[in-house]
C-alpha positions in Angstrom: 139.3 27.3 -23.5 140.6 24.3 -25.1 141.5 24.4 -29.2 139.1 22.7 -31.9 141.4 21.1 -34.2 138.6 20.7 -37.2 139.1 19.1 -40.2 137.5 17.7 -43.7 138.1 14.7 -45.2 136.6 13.0 -48.8 137.8 9.6 -47.4 135.2 7.2 -46.5 136.8 5.0 -44.8 137.7 7.8 -42.1 133.6 8.4 -41.9 131.2 7.3 -38.7 128.2 5.8 -40.3 126.7 4.8 -37.3 126.1 8.6 -36.2 125.4 9.5 -39.8 122.5 7.0 -39.6 121.2 8.5 -36.6 121.4 12.3 -37.9 119.8 11.2 -41.4 117.2 9.0 -39.3 116.5 11.9 -37.9 115.5 14.2 -40.6 112.8 15.2 -42.7 114.1 14.2 -46.0 115.2 9.9 -44.6 113.6 9.6 -41.8 113.9 6.5 -40.2 116.8 5.6 -42.8 118.4 2.1 -41.7 122.6 2.3 -41.8 122.5 0.0 -45.1 120.8 2.5 -47.1 122.5 5.2 -45.7 126.1 3.7 -46.5 124.5 1.9 -50.3 123.9 6.0 -51.1 126.9 7.4 -49.8 128.8 4.3 -51.3 127.4 4.7 -54.6 128.3 8.9 -55.0 130.5 10.6 -56.6 132.3 12.4 -53.9 131.1 12.9 -50.3 132.8 14.7 -47.5 132.7 14.5 -43.7 133.3 17.0 -41.2 135.9 16.3 -37.9 136.5 18.2 -35.1 139.1 16.5 -32.9 138.8 12.8 -34.1 134.9 12.8 -34.2 132.7 13.2 -37.5 130.5 16.2 -37.1 129.3 17.3 -40.3 128.6 14.9 -43.6 127.6 15.6 -47.0 127.5 14.2 -50.4 127.3 15.0 -54.3 125.4 12.6 -56.7 126.6 13.4 -60.8 128.3 12.8 -63.6 130.7 14.9 -63.2 129.6 16.6 -66.6 126.3 18.3 -66.9 124.6 17.7 -63.3 126.0 17.4 -59.5 123.3 16.6 -56.8 124.5 18.3 -53.3 122.7 15.6 -50.8 122.1 14.8 -46.9 124.3 17.7 -46.1 124.3 17.3 -42.2 125.9 19.0 -39.2 125.5 17.4 -35.4 123.2 19.8 -33.1 125.8 20.9 -31.3 128.3 22.5 -34.1 125.7 24.2 -35.7 126.3 27.8 -37.0 130.2 27.8 -36.9 130.4 27.4 -41.2 130.3 23.9 -41.2 127.5 23.2 -43.7 128.7 26.0 -45.6 132.2 24.6 -46.0 131.1 21.1 -47.0 129.4 22.0 -49.6 131.7 24.8 -50.8 134.8 21.7 -50.4 132.0 19.8 -53.2 132.0 22.3 -55.4 135.3 22.5 -55.9 136.4 19.8 -56.1 138.1 18.5 -59.7 136.3 15.4 -60.1 133.1 17.6 -60.0 134.2 21.3 -60.1 133.5 22.2 -64.3 130.3 20.6 -63.8 127.3 22.6 -65.6 124.7 22.5 -62.8 124.8 22.0 -59.5 120.9 21.1 -57.4 120.3 20.6 -53.9 117.2 20.7 -51.8 116.5 22.9 -48.4 113.6 23.6 -46.7 115.6 26.0 -44.5 118.8 27.5 -45.1 118.8 29.2 -48.7 121.0 31.7 -47.3 123.7 29.3 -46.6 123.8 28.0 -49.9 122.9 31.4 -51.8 126.3 32.8 -50.8 127.6 30.3 -52.6 125.8 31.2 -55.9 122.7 28.5 -55.4 119.1 30.4 -56.3 115.9 29.3 -56.4 115.3 27.1 -59.7 114.3 29.5 -62.2 111.1 26.8 -63.4 109.9 24.8 -61.1 106.7 23.5 -63.3 109.9 22.1 -65.2 110.9 19.6 -61.8 109.0 16.1 -61.6 110.0 13.3 -59.2 108.7 9.7 -58.9 108.6 8.4 -56.1 108.6 4.6 -54.3 105.0 3.6 -53.9 103.7 5.6 -55.6 
C-alpha cells in the first residue's frame, strides 16, 4: 500500500479552482455555480484552506469574517473518494485556530448533515433561530 502524503495550505495560488467549481456546482448550497463566482468568493474571503493528498487538491473550506466579532465558515467540501478521513474537520479546525480569526467572538456555519463533525469542534445549534433572517437574490 502506498503512503498518502496529506498537506493543508492557506495559499490560494495552490488551489485548483476548476476542481473546486466542479465540487461546489454539484452541492445543494450552490448548484451550477460558475468558476468565476467560486474564485471571486474565495478571493474575497478572509481566509481559505485547501487539503491536498500527493499534490492533488482533495478538500476546501473558507471563512468570511470581520476578524473580530463574527466569522462564517462556508463551502466546506471534501472529494467523495476522500471522505471519512477527518479532512473536513481538520480544515475547519485549522481555520478557526488561525491567528487571523482565532479571537473572533462567534463562528457560524450551516449544515444539513454534518452536525456531528462540527460539534466535535465546539459548534452547537443556534440558540435563537428566530433572530436569523436571510435575503435571497431574486426575492
